[in-house]
N, C-alpha and C positions, 0 to 999 in steps of 0.2 A: 492380628492373625488372619490367614487367607480366606479367601471367598470359599473354597471347598471344606475348610476347616470347620469355617461357621455353619456350612449346610449340615456338615456330617455331624456337629454338636447339636444343633437343632433338632436333625432327625432321631438321635438318640434320645434327648429328651423326651420328643413326642413319643418315643416307645414306651419311655418309663413312664410319662403320664397316663398314656390309655392301657395301662395295667394296674391303674389304681382302682379302686371298687368303685363303681359308678355312684354308689351314695356321697363318696367324700369328696368325687371332683365337682359335682352338680354345683350350678353357678359359681366355679371359682373362679370365673373372670373377674368377679367384684372384688375378690382380694386385691388382683394386681389392678384395677382402677383404683380403689381405698388407698392401696399402698405408695402409688404412683403418684395421686392428689397429695398423701400427704408427704412427701420428700419434697415435691415441687414446692409448696408452701409453707416448709419449715422453715423456722426462724433461725435455725443453725447456718453457719453459712459453710459453702459448699467445701470447700477445703477441710472443714471441720467434718462434716458427715463423711468425707472420702474417708476420712481416719478412722472413722467408726465404725463404716459399712466399706469394707475393703472393696477395691476395683472387681477382685473375683467373684466376691460376694455380689456386687450389682450385675456384674455380667452374667451369674447364674441365676438372679433374680429374672434378668429381662429376657432371655432362654425360656426360663419357667413360662412365661405371661406370652409367648409367642408359641410354646407347645400349646399353652390352653386353647389360643385361639385356633390352633390348627384343627385340635380334638373336639372343639366346642360344637355341637350341632346347631344348627338356627332352629328358631320355634317355628313350632306347627301351625300352617297355615290351612284353610277350610278345603283351599284348592287341591291339596295334596291328598285328600280323602276320598277315594273312588266311590261311585252310587253304585247300589245294590239293590234288588229288590226278591224277597223269596217267593218261589213257587207256590201255586195253590190258592186256594179261597183268600188265604188272610193277605195276601201280597203285601209283606212289612217292608217298610222303605226302610232302607240302613245307608251308613257310608263307613269307611274301613281303611286302616291301612298297615301295613305290614312292617316292622323296625326293621333294619339290616341288624346283619352280625350273624344268623344262622350258620353252622357249623355241620357238613357233613348231613346226615339225614334226621338231625335232632328235631323232635314234638315241638311245638310252640305255645306256651302260654296264651291264652285268651282271656282279654280284660271287655266286658259288656258294660257300658253306660248308659244309664236309664234317665231321660232328662222331665224336666217340671210342666206341671201342665201347661201354661202358658207357651209352651213351643210344640203345642198339639198341631198334629196336620200331617198331610201326606208328599207335602212340596220336597221332602227328604234335604232339607237346607235348615230350617228352623231351630231344629235340634242340636246344632253346633253354635248356636248364638254366645257369645262371649268366651270363645274358645272353647267351648265345649263346657261351659259353666265351671270353668277351671280345669276340667278332666285333661285338656291338652298337656298338663303339666305332667301325667305319668309319662306320656308319648316323648315329650321332651326328654324327661329323665331317662328316657329308655335309649331314646337314640344317641344320649352324651355319652352314656357308657356301652356302646354296641351291644345293648340287650334286645334280643330277638323276641317280638311278641306281635300278636295281631289284635289290635284295639279297633271295638266296633260300635257306632251309636245308632240304634235304631231310634225309630218314631212309631208315636201311638199317638190315637186318638181321646178323645171323651175324657180327659183328663184322669187316667185309670190304665194300668198295665197290667191285663191280663196275663197269667202264668204263660198260658199255650202260646202267646204273643212273643213272649219273651224268648221261649225255649225255640219257636219256629225260626228266630234268628241264628239261635245256637246251631241248630241242627244245619242251617244252610252254611253256616261258616265253617262246621265243619267237615262239609263237603267242597269247600273251596280251598282250603290250607290246611296244613299239615298241624292242626291243631291237638296239642296234649288232652286228652278227654280226663285226665285227671288234675287238669291247672286250668279250670273255667271259674273265672271270678266274674262276680256283680257288684256292681255300684251304681248308686244311683243319688239325685238331689231332690228334696221337696216329694212330690208325689212319686218320683222315679225311687227314693228313698222308701216309701211305703211298697213299691212295687219289687224291691230288694226282697223285703221280708214276705210278701206276698208269693214270690217265685221258689225262694228257699222254702216257705211252709209246702207248696204244691209236689217241691221234687226236693227233697229231703237228702236225697243220696247223690245228689248229683253236681253239686258244687262245693270248689274248693274253698270257696271264701266269700264273706259278703262285707260291702263297706257300704251302709245304709249312711246319708247325710240330712239332716234338716227333716228326719220321718217320720213316722208314725204307723202304728200297727194294733192288731187286737191281740190281747193276753192269750186270748185262746188259741192253741196249733204253736204255742212256743218249744211246747216239750221236746217233738223231734227233733228241733232244728237247736238245741241247746250246744249241742257238742261241736258245731258248725263253728268254724274260724271267724269271729267278727270284730271288724272296727267301727264303731260308730261314733259320731261326729253330730255335735249340736251345738248351737250357740246358746246361753243361759237367758237372756232376754229375748228368745227367737217372738217377731211380733206376726207371725203367721200360723206357725205349728207350735203351741206350747210345749217347752222341753218336758211336761210333767204329764199335762192333760190332753196333748194333742190338740182337736176340735171339741172339748170336752163333751164325747160321746165313747162309744166304745172302743176307739182306736186310740191309744194313750201314747204321750211324747217318748223319745229318746230313752231319758235318764228312767220313766217306769220300767221301758223293755229292757233295759239292761238289768234293773233292777230284780225283774223278776226272773230273767236267764239267770243272775248268778243264783236266785233263792232255790233254782231246781237243779243246781251244781254247776252250770256253765259257766265260762271264764271268758266273756266278751270284753274286748280293750273299749275303754271309752274314752273319749275326748270331748270334752263340754268347755267351751270359750267363755271365761267370764267378761261379762258387759255384750256381747256380740249378740247381733239379732239371727235374723232367719238367713240372710246370703253369707254362709260362711266358708261355702265349698273352695271359694278359690284358695284360701289359706289353707283350707285342710287339705287339697288335694297337693299341693307345694310342700307339704311336710315331708321332708328328708327321707323317715323311716318307714313310709306307706309305701311306694312300689316294692322295696325289698322285703317288707313283710307282705304284701300279697303273694309274690311269687315265692315265698318259702314254703306256703301253704299247699298243700296237695289230697286230692281225695282220697278218702281210706276205703280199702276195698276194691269192688270191681267198678270199673267207670260206667256212667250210665248212658243208656241210648237214647233216651229222652223219649222212648216210646210212651203212649198213656199208661201201659201196665208198671211203667217205673216209677211210678209215684207210692 
């Protein structure tokens, strides 16, 4: 095969791979690595392997792996997220990144990640620890599939997420980027999970979906948010926020919250990891179906302007 023919073939394969849905292409490099390892260390002699796996097949597979490497995005690093602060008294610090792939003048979905209490502060850096507690997986998946979106990670203080603090960041993001007001998603871990539910309760007509992880909330106020799409995650053996009782007070754990929502007629999606403790979010954010599910949700009715009267 000539060099020009080889390059043309790689380019055609790269184009084909780029059209595969991003959820199916996610981490597809692992397939190539595993298959190559198996082929190299197989006990079948090379001439027999070539008899089973034709040269054409091997060439096609080799090209597929090259296409994989060409189309896979590098993992997100902290330095890539720009620093911002909201105007006004709250002056909320947050980090943000916009993934590529926007076409024409399309509006972009917005994902807001709320950290846990041990990352409180005003340095606009601590909230990104541990690759945003695993939430960078959402950005990696989006970049790997050329899915344009805005991801922001604000920072709070006092181990609490006041809903108005969350809304201040959303309002600033709406002013800075072409965000679709019908596709704003909240997700958070631990106290950030509680913050997701608090914000949904305070602004029940403003968010397209919520994804709380290892969180808790009061059963009071769940009625108005029963129809908001929610995918709730928790570890069965959570050693910080009990999956059933939370902190043994008015705020209960995810299992009890989901049970209450369903009793009201809601249909929250719930994933409870057997045997897992508090830190389940790296695994949860890596769920292949999570980002596609989030981006499929859209606000019903008129978009919210996030003014106090919108509550």
